[in-house]
C-alpha positions in Angstrom: 0.0 0.0 0.0 1.3 3.5 -0.8 0.3 6.5 1.1 1.1 10.1 0.1 0.7 12.9 2.5 1.0 16.6 1.7 1.5 19.2 4.5 2.1 22.9 4.5 5.7 23.7 5.6 6.7 26.8 7.6 8.5 28.3 4.6 5.2 28.2 2.5 6.3 25.2 0.6 4.8 21.7 0.8 6.2 18.7 2.6 5.6 15.5 0.8 5.7 12.2 2.8 5.5 8.9 0.9 5.0 5.7 2.9 5.2 2.3 1.3 3.9 -0.6 3.3 4.6 -4.3 2.4 3.3 -7.2 4.4 4.2 -10.7 3.2 1.1 -12.9 2.8 2.9 -16.2 3.3 6.2 -17.8 3.8 8.7 -18.3 6.6 11.7 -16.2 7.7 14.0 -17.8 5.1 11.6 -17.0 2.2 11.1 -13.4 3.4 14.9 -12.9 3.6 15.3 -14.2 0.1 12.6 -11.8 -1.2 14.0 -8.8 0.7 16.2 -7.5 -2.2 13.3 -7.8 -4.7 10.9 -6.1 -2.4 13.4 -3.3 -1.9 13.8 -2.8 -5.6 10.0 -2.7 -6.2 9.6 -0.2 -3.3 12.4 2.0 -4.7 10.8 1.9 -8.1 7.4 2.8 -6.7 8.7 5.7 -4.7 10.6 7.1 -7.7 7.5 6.7 -9.8 5.3 8.6 -7.3 7.9 11.3 -6.9 8.0 11.8 -10.7 4.2 12.5 -10.5 4.3 15.1 -7.7 5.1 18.1 -9.9 2.2 17.4 -12.2 -0.2 16.9 -9.3 0.9 20.3 -7.8 0.3 22.0 -11.2 -3.1 20.4 -11.4 -4.0 21.6 -7.9 -2.8 25.1 -8.6 -4.9 25.3 -11.8 -8.0 23.6 -10.3 -11.0 26.0 -9.8 -11.7 24.2 -6.5 -8.3 25.0 -5.1 -8.1 27.5 -2.2 -7.1 30.8 -3.5 -8.0 32.9 -0.6 -11.1 34.4 -2.2 -14.5 34.1 -0.5 -17.5 32.7 -2.4 
């Protein structure tokens, strides 16, 4: 499961936190140890992929008519 959290930072930027959770469904300790390198590679690829998308998401949020622009409706 991948969770992405955005939070306002004190310097008016945005802090991005990405959490990737992997829970093995089956197998003993030996099997999990053998899979560790593969899981790490998949996790790294997932994180890099999500980071590549952040700039586009920020642009979309800035252009969205629903985004908070400080005006009152």
